[in-house]
C-alpha positions as CSV (number, residue, x, y, z in Angstrom):
1,M,-13.2,14.6,-22.4
2,T,-11.3,18.0,-22.6
3,T,-11.4,18.8,-19.1
4,D,-12.4,22.2,-18.0
5,F,-10.5,23.6,-15.3
6,D,-11.6,26.9,-14.5
7,A,-15.1,24.5,-13.7
8,T,-13.0,22.4,-11.3
9,K,-11.9,25.6,-10.3
10,A,-15.4,26.5,-8.5
11,M,-15.5,23.1,-7.1
12,F,-13.7,24.3,-4.4
13,D,-13.6,26.1,-1.4
14,L,-10.3,28.5,-1.1
15,P,-9.5,31.8,1.4
16,E,-10.0,34.4,-0.9
17,G,-6.8,36.1,-1.6
18,V,-4.4,32.8,-1.3
19,I,-2.3,31.5,-3.7
20,Y,-2.6,27.9,-2.8
21,L,1.1,26.2,-4.3
22,D,0.4,23.3,-1.4
23,G,-2.0,20.7,-2.0
24,N,0.7,18.0,-2.6
25,S,1.5,18.5,1.3
26,L,-2.9,19.5,2.0
27,G,-5.6,19.5,-0.6
28,P,-7.9,22.0,0.1
29,L,-11.2,22.0,0.6
30,P,-13.9,20.7,-2.2
31,R,-17.3,22.6,-1.7
32,G,-19.1,19.6,-1.8
33,V,-17.3,17.6,1.2
34,A,-19.0,19.5,3.7
35,D,-22.6,18.4,2.9
36,R,-21.8,15.2,2.6
37,V,-20.2,14.2,5.3
38,G,-23.0,16.4,7.4
39,R,-25.2,13.8,5.7
40,A,-23.3,11.5,6.9
41,I,-22.7,12.7,10.4
42,T,-26.7,13.1,11.0
43,A,-29.1,11.4,8.5
44,E,-27.1,8.1,8.5
45,W,-25.6,8.1,11.9
46,G,-27.8,10.1,13.8
47,Q,-30.5,8.9,12.7
48,M,-29.5,5.2,11.1
49,L,-27.5,5.0,14.4
50,I,-25.3,0.9,14.1
51,T,-27.7,0.0,11.0
52,G,-25.9,2.0,8.3
53,W,-23.5,-0.5,8.1
54,N,-26.4,-2.3,5.7
55,K,-28.1,0.9,5.1
56,A,-26.0,3.6,4.2
57,G,-23.6,1.3,2.1
58,W,-21.3,1.8,4.8
59,M,-20.1,-1.0,4.8
60,D,-19.0,-1.3,1.3
61,M,-17.4,2.1,0.9
62,P,-13.6,0.6,0.7
63,A,-14.4,-1.2,-2.1
64,R,-16.5,1.2,-3.9
65,V,-14.1,4.5,-2.9
66,G,-11.0,2.4,-3.8
67,D,-12.4,2.2,-7.2
68,R,-13.5,5.0,-8.0
69,I,-9.2,5.8,-7.3
70,A,-8.5,3.0,-10.1
71,R,-9.4,4.5,-12.1
72,L,-6.9,7.4,-11.7
73,I,-4.3,5.1,-11.1
74,G,-4.5,3.0,-13.8
75,A,-5.6,-0.2,-11.8
76,E,-7.7,-2.7,-12.6
77,P,-11.1,-2.0,-10.9
78,G,-12.0,-4.6,-8.2
79,H,-8.3,-4.3,-6.7
80,V,-8.1,-1.4,-4.6
81,V,-9.1,-0.8,-1.5
82,M,-9.2,1.4,1.0
83,G,-8.3,2.0,5.0
84,D,-5.7,2.8,7.9
85,T,-2.6,4.8,6.9
86,L,0.0,4.5,4.3
87,S,2.7,3.3,6.8
88,I,-0.2,0.7,7.7
89,K,-0.5,-0.1,4.0
90,V,3.3,0.2,3.2
91,Y,4.3,-2.3,5.7
92,Q,0.7,-4.8,4.3
93,A,2.5,-4.7,1.0
94,L,6.2,-5.4,2.2
95,A,5.4,-8.3,4.4
96,S,3.4,-10.1,1.5
97,A,5.2,-9.6,-1.4
98,L,8.5,-10.8,0.8
99,E,6.4,-14.1,1.9
100,M,6.1,-14.8,-1.8
101,N,9.5,-14.8,-2.7
102,P,11.0,-17.1,0.1
103,G,14.9,-17.1,-0.5
104,R,15.0,-13.5,-0.9
105,K,16.0,-11.2,2.1
106,V,16.6,-7.6,0.5
107,I,14.1,-4.9,0.5
108,L,15.6,-2.3,-2.2
109,S,14.8,1.4,-1.3
110,D,16.1,4.7,-2.0
111,T,18.1,7.6,0.6
112,G,15.0,9.9,-1.2
113,N,12.0,8.5,-0.5
114,F,10.2,9.4,2.5
115,P,11.3,8.3,5.5
116,S,8.0,6.6,7.2
117,D,8.3,4.2,4.4
118,L,12.4,3.2,5.4
119,Y,10.9,3.4,8.9
120,M,8.3,1.0,8.8
121,A,10.8,-1.9,6.2
122,D,12.8,-1.2,9.0
123,G,11.1,-2.3,11.6
124,L,9.3,-5.1,8.8
125,V,13.0,-6.5,9.0
126,R,13.4,-6.0,12.6
127,T,11.2,-8.4,13.4
128,L,11.7,-10.8,10.9
129,G,15.6,-11.0,11.7
130,Q,17.2,-13.9,10.2
131,G,19.0,-12.3,7.6
132,Y,16.1,-10.1,6.8
133,A,17.4,-6.8,5.3
134,L,16.4,-3.3,3.9
135,R,19.4,-1.4,1.3
136,T,19.1,2.3,0.1
137,V,20.6,3.1,-3.1
138,A,20.9,6.6,-4.7
139,P,17.9,7.4,-6.6
140,E,19.1,7.6,-9.6
141,D,20.9,4.1,-8.8
142,V,17.7,1.6,-8.2
143,L,17.5,0.4,-11.4
144,D,20.8,-0.9,-11.6
145,A,20.8,-1.9,-7.8
146,I,18.1,-4.5,-8.7
147,D,20.2,-7.8,-8.3
148,D,18.9,-11.9,-8.3
149,T,19.0,-10.9,-4.2
150,V,16.3,-8.3,-4.1
151,A,12.7,-9.8,-2.6
152,V,11.7,-6.7,-3.0
153,T,11.9,-2.7,-4.4
154,L,9.7,0.0,-2.9
155,I,10.0,3.2,-4.3
156,T,8.2,6.0,-4.4
157,E,7.1,6.8,-8.2
158,V,7.4,10.7,-7.2
159,D,9.9,12.0,-4.8
160,Y,8.7,14.0,-2.0
161,R,11.6,16.9,-1.4
162,T,12.1,16.9,-5.7
163,G,9.6,15.5,-7.3
164,R,11.9,13.7,-9.3
165,R,9.7,11.0,-11.1
166,H,11.1,7.3,-11.0
167,D,10.1,5.7,-14.3
168,M,7.8,2.6,-12.7
169,K,7.7,0.4,-16.1
170,A,11.1,0.3,-16.3
171,I,12.0,-0.4,-12.7
172,T,9.6,-2.9,-12.5
173,A,10.1,-4.7,-15.8
174,R,14.0,-5.0,-14.5
175,A,12.8,-6.5,-11.1
176,H,11.1,-9.3,-13.1
177,A,13.6,-10.2,-14.9
178,M,15.6,-10.5,-11.8
179,G,13.1,-12.1,-9.8
180,A,11.8,-9.5,-7.6
181,L,8.7,-7.9,-6.8
182,T,7.4,-4.4,-6.9
183,V,6.0,-2.2,-4.3
184,W,5.0,1.6,-5.0
185,D,4.3,4.4,-3.3
186,L,1.9,6.5,-4.6
187,A,1.8,9.3,-2.2
188,H,3.2,12.0,-4.8
189,S,1.1,10.7,-7.8
190,A,-2.3,9.5,-7.4
191,G,-4.6,12.6,-9.0
192,A,-0.4,14.1,-9.6
193,L,0.2,12.5,-13.1
194,D,-1.0,9.9,-15.3
195,C,0.0,6.3,-13.1
196,D,-0.7,3.1,-15.2
197,L,-0.1,0.6,-13.0
198,S,-1.9,-2.4,-14.7
199,G,0.2,-1.2,-18.1
200,A,3.7,-1.0,-16.1
201,Q,2.4,-4.7,-14.0
202,A,3.5,-3.1,-11.1
203,D,2.7,-6.0,-8.4
204,F,1.2,-3.8,-5.2
205,A,0.9,0.1,-5.0
206,V,0.0,2.1,-1.6
207,G,-1.2,5.8,-0.9
208,C,-2.8,8.5,0.4
209,T,-5.8,10.7,0.0
210,Y,-5.5,13.7,1.6
211,K,-2.9,15.3,-0.9
212,Y,-4.0,15.3,-4.5
213,L,-7.4,13.9,-4.2
214,N,-8.4,15.7,-1.4
215,S,-10.1,13.6,1.3
216,G,-9.2,16.0,4.1
217,P,-6.8,15.5,7.4
218,G,-5.6,11.9,8.0
219,G,-8.2,10.9,5.2
220,P,-8.1,6.8,4.4
221,A,-5.3,4.9,2.3
222,F,-5.9,2.9,0.0
223,I,-4.0,-0.4,-1.3
224,Y,-3.9,-2.5,-4.6
225,V,-2.8,-5.6,-5.3
226,A,-2.5,-6.8,-9.1
227,P,-5.3,-9.3,-10.1
228,R,-2.5,-12.0,-10.6
229,H,-1.8,-12.1,-7.2
230,A,-4.7,-11.3,-5.3
231,D,-6.2,-14.5,-4.0
232,R,-2.3,-15.7,-3.1
233,A,-0.8,-12.3,-0.6
234,R,-1.4,-13.2,2.5
235,P,-1.9,-10.6,4.6
236,A,1.1,-10.3,7.4
237,L,-2.2,-7.4,9.3
238,S,-4.8,-10.4,9.6
239,G,-7.6,-7.7,10.5
240,W,-11.3,-8.5,11.7
241,L,-12.5,-7.1,8.4
242,G,-10.1,-9.0,5.8
243,H,-11.5,-12.3,7.2
244,A,-13.4,-14.8,4.6
245,A,-16.9,-13.9,6.6
246,P,-16.6,-10.9,9.8
247,F,-19.3,-12.4,11.0
248,A,-19.5,-15.6,11.3
249,F,-16.5,-14.8,13.9
250,D,-14.1,-18.0,13.4
251,L,-12.0,-18.3,16.0
252,D,-8.9,-18.6,13.3
253,Y,-7.9,-16.7,10.1
254,R,-9.2,-17.4,6.9
255,P,-8.1,-14.2,3.7
256,G,-11.2,-12.7,2.2
257,A,-11.3,-13.1,-1.5
258,G,-8.7,-11.2,-3.2
259,I,-8.2,-7.3,-2.5
260,E,-11.0,-7.9,0.5
261,R,-8.1,-9.5,2.5
262,M,-6.5,-6.4,2.1
263,R,-8.8,-4.0,5.0
264,V,-7.4,-4.0,8.1
265,G,-9.0,-2.1,10.5
266,T,-13.1,-0.9,11.0
267,P,-13.2,1.8,7.7
268,P,-13.5,5.4,9.0
269,I,-16.7,6.4,7.4
270,L,-16.5,9.8,7.9
271,Q,-13.0,10.7,6.3
272,L,-14.4,7.9,3.6
273,A,-18.0,10.3,3.3
274,A,-15.4,13.0,2.5
275,L,-13.4,11.5,0.5
276,D,-15.8,9.9,-1.8
277,A,-17.5,13.8,-2.3
278,A,-14.0,15.5,-3.2
279,L,-13.9,12.7,-6.2
280,D,-16.9,13.6,-7.6
281,V,-14.0,16.5,-9.0
282,W,-12.1,13.7,-10.4
283,D,-15.4,12.3,-12.7
284,H,-14.7,15.4,-14.8
285,V,-11.1,15.7,-15.1
286,A,-8.8,13.3,-17.8
287,M,-5.7,12.7,-16.5
288,A,-4.0,13.3,-19.4
289,D,-5.6,16.8,-19.6
290,L,-4.1,17.5,-15.4
291,R,-0.7,15.8,-16.8
292,A,-0.1,18.5,-19.5
293,R,-1.8,21.2,-17.2
294,S,0.4,20.7,-14.2
295,L,3.4,20.8,-16.5
296,A,2.9,23.8,-17.8
297,L,1.7,25.5,-14.7
298,S,5.6,24.0,-13.5
299,D,7.6,24.9,-16.1
300,A,6.1,29.2,-15.9
301,F,6.3,28.3,-12.3
302,I,10.2,28.0,-12.5
303,A,11.5,30.0,-15.8
304,A,9.8,32.6,-13.5
305,V,11.9,32.3,-10.5
306,E,15.3,31.8,-12.5
307,R,14.8,34.6,-14.4
308,A,14.2,36.7,-11.2
309,C,15.8,34.3,-8.3
310,P,19.2,33.9,-8.9
311,D,19.5,33.1,-5.3
312,L,17.6,30.0,-5.3
313,T,18.6,26.9,-6.7
314,L,16.2,24.2,-8.6
315,T,16.6,21.2,-7.2
316,T,13.4,19.9,-9.5
317,P,14.5,17.5,-12.4
318,R,13.9,20.3,-16.2
319,D,12.8,17.1,-18.1
320,P,9.3,17.0,-17.1
321,A,9.4,13.7,-18.1
322,M,11.4,13.2,-15.0
323,R,9.2,15.0,-12.5
324,G,5.7,14.8,-10.7
325,S,3.8,18.3,-10.1
326,Q,6.1,20.6,-8.2
327,A,8.7,22.2,-8.4
328,S,11.6,23.0,-4.9
329,F,14.6,25.5,-4.8
330,R,17.2,24.9,-2.3
331,H,18.2,28.1,-0.7
332,P,19.6,27.9,3.1
333,Q,17.5,30.0,4.6
334,G,14.4,27.5,2.8
335,Y,12.7,28.3,6.3
336,A,12.0,31.5,6.7
337,I,11.3,31.9,3.2
338,M,8.3,30.2,3.3
339,Q,7.3,31.5,6.1
340,S,7.6,35.0,4.6
341,L,5.5,33.9,1.3
342,I,3.3,32.2,3.5
343,A,2.7,35.2,5.5
344,R,1.9,37.2,2.1
345,G,-0.2,34.6,1.0
346,V,1.4,32.3,-1.3
347,I,1.4,28.8,0.6
348,G,3.6,26.1,-0.3
349,D,5.8,24.2,2.3
350,F,9.4,24.0,3.3
351,R,11.3,20.1,4.2
352,A,14.7,19.7,5.7
353,P,17.5,20.7,5.4
354,D,16.8,23.4,2.8
355,I,14.3,22.9,-0.3
356,L,11.2,25.4,-0.7
357,R,8.3,23.1,-2.4
358,F,5.5,24.6,-4.2
359,G,2.8,21.7,-5.9
360,F,1.2,22.2,-8.8
361,T,-2.8,21.1,-8.8
362,P,-4.5,22.3,-12.3
363,L,-8.0,22.0,-10.9
364,F,-7.3,25.2,-9.1
365,I,-4.6,27.2,-9.9
366,G,-3.5,28.3,-13.0
367,F,-0.6,30.3,-14.4
368,D,-2.4,33.9,-13.1
369,E,-1.7,32.9,-9.4
370,V,1.5,31.0,-10.4
371,E,2.6,34.8,-12.4
372,R,1.7,36.2,-8.7
373,A,3.5,33.7,-6.7
374,A,6.6,34.3,-8.3
375,T,6.8,37.9,-8.8
376,I,6.0,37.5,-4.0
377,L,9.0,35.3,-4.2
378,A,11.5,37.6,-5.8
379,E,10.0,40.8,-3.7
380,V,10.9,38.3,-0.8
381,M,14.3,37.9,-2.3
382,A,14.9,40.3,-3.4
383,N,14.3,42.7,-0.5
384,R,15.3,40.2,2.1
385,L,11.7,40.5,3.4
386,W,12.5,36.5,5.0
387,D,14.9,38.6,6.8
388,R,12.3,38.7,10.4
389,P,12.9,36.8,14.1
390,E,9.5,35.9,13.4
391,Y,9.9,34.1,10.3
392,H,13.2,32.1,11.7
393,A,10.8,30.8,14.4
394,R,10.9,26.8,13.7
395,A,6.6,26.2,14.6
396,K,5.9,21.7,15.0
397,V,4.6,21.4,10.9
398,T,6.9,22.8,8.5
């Protein structure tokens, strides 16, 4: 299959005159989503009421939609399930991995990891006590820091600030050689690049769906458990829907079979309906094509910005193999610069302390948009258009 990116672009409902380079933070609205969610509300919830759990297949949605995502992340069918938030899934995966590796008490992560992942890991080790610890090292030092004290690594494959990509296969191989397990956060990978969880022999993976997978704000997260662990991993969050027989109403918990045991709370049906419709775009996409186009787009943007904006410093790796689907630049006035760009129809985002972040999603962004965005950024920088009071005023979300 050869991907037609003009056709995928037509499948999105984007505001006129906007160049949207923030799909790495919140994906735009695919055209089929509103109708699909509308049917879930009126025809399913409205007409079926509680019988929708059976008649509309609501109870099976977490596994069915999980299988659709499995293809995009190189996972085996039947080993991805949807539900809850990414933080909850991080906690689940870490807790299971620690229990599966008794005698070791160190979670290894890196200082570039998303703070929420570190918060969850820190909270878990504080709850466990008894010598459990979270150890962090610089991103470039992760491989060498995996020793025989590490129980599990917690690594986000693509650094949310810089776009630096970790080598999943090499880190997983090193972890296994040292007797450790791996948890991979795919928040900036799923739908952005050619993941291969099965080929890398990853143990656990988690991710969100509201970025490159376009499920909408607050969309459900997913968790992957490798087949070899699926009936061994014990869920620390032993929720009702992870029970082997939820409607037997047993007072004692018995974990469900395989990935089903990683379900926790009642699935968010309306958000899953939105995600299910959004994933229709991916039926027309080859991941190798997507990856090649995203790198070409980011290369073009980086080259244009560096020619015209000498005051901006690239922080994303130049080597295509070492980056995700974004380009990040540093500037002391990064926040104000980004607000000025947004006011002119180029939407990226800012990450403290000084990073302007631009995402490149070939499904709806092409070379013309990239060129125009770089031209507008050059005008903002050359004329100090960012230096106005309203662009310095910090909003709650950056």
